[in-house]
Every structure is written in structure tokens, then in C-alpha cells.
N, C-alpha and C positions, 0 to 999 in steps of 0.2 A: 126059735126054741134053743135053749141051752143044750150043749152036748158035752160028753165027757172030755176032759182035757188030760192028755197024757204028759209025761215028763219029757217035754221036747224043747225046753227053754235054754238048755246049755249045749255046748259043743260047737265045733267049727261049722257044722252044716245047718245049724239052727237058723231059721228064718225070722225069729222073734224080733231082732233089732230092725230088720228090713220092714217088717209089718208095722212096727211102731213108727218108723220114719215115714212110711207111706200114709199111715193114718193121720199123723200130724199134718202132713201136707194137704190131705183131702179135707180134714176137719177145719183146718185153717183157711183153705181156699173156698170151699163150698158151704161150710157149716156142718155140724155133726148130723143134724136131722136130715139134711139134703144128701148126705153121703151114703151111697149104697155100699154095703159090706163087700159086695162083689167088685166094686171099683177099687177098693184097697187091695184085694187079691190080684186084680189085673195089673196094678202098678208094681206089685212084687213079682209077678210072673208065675203065680201058682193058682191052683184051683181054689174056689171058695171053700170047699170042704176042708182043705188043708189049714185054713185059718183056725179051725176048731181044735187043732193039735196044740195051739198056743193060747187061745182066748175062748172063753165060753160063748161070748157074744160081742157085738159091737160096743155095748155098754161096758163090758168088762175091759175092753181095750181102752175106752175113754177114761175109765177110772184109773187104769194103770198109767196112762199118760199124765193124768192129774197128780197122782202120787209121785211119779218121777220128777215132775216139775217142782213140787213142794220140797222134795229131797234136795234138788239142786239149789233152790233158793235158800234153804236153811243152811246147807253146807257153805254156800257163798258168803252168807252173813258171818258164820263162825270163823271162816278163814280171814275175812276182812277185819274182824274186830279182835282177833286173838292177840293178846299182849298189849293192846292199845289203851291209852287213857280214854275216858268217856267221850271227850270232845273229838279226839282223833278217831276213835272208833265210830262215832256218828258220821263223820265225813267219809271214812272208808266204806262204811256200810251203804251210804247213799250212793257213792260212786260205783260200788260193786253192783248195786241194783240195776244200773244202766249199762254195765259192761256185758253186753249180751250179743248173741249171734241172731241171724235171721230165724233160724229154727227155734231158738229159745223165745223169741218174740211170739211166734205162733203158739208155742206151748203155753205161754202165759196167757195169751188171749183165750185159748181153749179152756184153761183152768178158770179164768174169771167169768167166762160166759156160761159155765156150767157149775159154778161153785155151790149153787143151791142143791145140786144132786147129792152133796155130802150130808144133807139134813135128813134124808129119807132112807130108812133101812131097805136093803135089797133082799129079795127072796133067794137069789143064788148065793151059795156059800162063797164062791170065789169073788163075786162082785162085792159082797159084804166085807170080805177080808180086805180088799183094796180100799173100800170106802172108809173102814175103820182106821186103816193105816194112814190114809190121807187126813182124816180128822185129827189124829194124834199129831201129825206134822203141822197142821194149822195151829194147834195149841202150842207146840214147841216153838214155832216161829214167833207167835205173839209173846210168849214168855221170854224168849231171847231178846226181843226188842224192849220189853218191859224191864228186864234186868239191866240192860245198857242205860236206859233213861233213869232208872232208879239209882244206879251207881253215880251217874252224873249229877243228880240232885243231891245225893249224900255228900258229894265232893264240892258242892256249890258251883259246879260248872254250868248247870241248867237251873232255871227257876223251879221252885218246888210246886208240884201239883200232883194229881193222881197219875202215876206212871203208866198204869195199864190202860186207862182211858186215852191217854196221850199216844201210847203205842198203837192202839187200834185206829186212832185218827191218822197217824202217820202212815200206817200200812194201807188204810183205806185210800189215802191220796195217791200213794205210790202205785198201787195195783190198778187204779183207775186208768192210768196211762195206756195199759195194754188192751183196753176195750176199744180204743179208737185209733191208736197209733198204727200206721202201716209202714212197713219197711220199704224204703225207696220212694216214699211219698214226698209231698212238697215240703215237709218239715224235717230238718236234719235232727237225728237223735241227740247229738251233742247239745243243740239248742233247747230241745225238750228237757234234757237232763238238767241243764243249768237253771232253767225256769223252775222246775219242780224241786230241785235241791234248795234253791233260794226260799221257796214256799215252806219246805219242811224245816229248814234251819230257823226261819222266823217263828214257826209254830213252837219249836223246842226251846230256842235260846232267848226268846223275847218274853219278858214278864208282862 
């Protein structure tokens, strides 16, 4: 059951960041459905009731993680492509997409495993606010990639085709990595990056 959330997100004594970190670890390790809300509280070292000072529910926490990951991805793209020509921007954006930490890999896996959650309105006002913010970020990311490809086509750096459809195809390929990739597994992330970057560049640059 959702409970009132007080303004406890800021300040040096806030447990919000620690809760999000613990939730990322639990959701990434055990899966969202299998994670008990009480397990997150135990990892932070607080009582389960204290979680409700920061998040209305486990779902609210999940949506907050998804929103934060989308913000990080969008910011990374903008930083990588700022001031670059389309071809250079594409290379930088692709490299930046794989310049990630272990935690960010978990966040991306959580996001992709629960992306369908963004399609269904939430009854809780706080959950719905986070869902809508995440949906806007999905749109912003798609439009940012579309704009980059469109500029490249206008400059004859890339073959001309529907830039939005191509952007969705590129994003679909890139995000698919995080559904199966495991940090520290048998495949080195640099090798995975090089393989996928080659695939994307062939998609974009080959007529």
C-alpha cells in the first residue's frame, strides 16, 4: 500500500541515494519481482517503514531508477556529440554508450527489462509523475539521435533514409546489449562494444 512521502530527499542525512543504490543492486541481482522491499531496507540498514519517507512503493523506486538512467543516457549523448560534425558525433555517441560502470550496466538492464512499465498509467500520483518524466526522456533520446542522423544525411555524411526509423533501429540494437551482458562475464565489454559499433556504423553509413 502506498504511504505518504515526506520531503526527505535532500540534506546530508538523507538515505535516498543509499536506497537507490541498494535497490539497483537488488533488482539487478535478484530481479525486481523477486526482490522484497524489506531486503532493500536491510541493505541500507534502516527499517522498512523508513523507506516510505523517500518512496511510496517499490514500484515508485523502480520508476525513479529508470528515470535516472534515461537522464544519464541522454546527458551522455549530448556531451559526446556537442560541437561535433555528424560522423564524429556518431562515433563519439557510440563510444559513450559503452563507457559505463558496473552500476550503470545494472541500471540499464533494469530499465530495459521493465521498459513496458512506461506504457501503463499509474494510479499513484508520485509513480505517474516518474513514469511521465521517463516517457519524456525516451522521446528526447529518440529525437536527439534522429537529429544527429538527419544532420548527417543533410551533409551527405550518411545515406538518405527515414532518420527517425533509423534512430529507433540503432537504439533498439544498442539497448539490447544490456538485457544479456553481464559485468565480469566471459565477454569483455570492449569486444562487445567493437562488435556492436561496427553493426551500427554499417546500418547508418552503408547505402
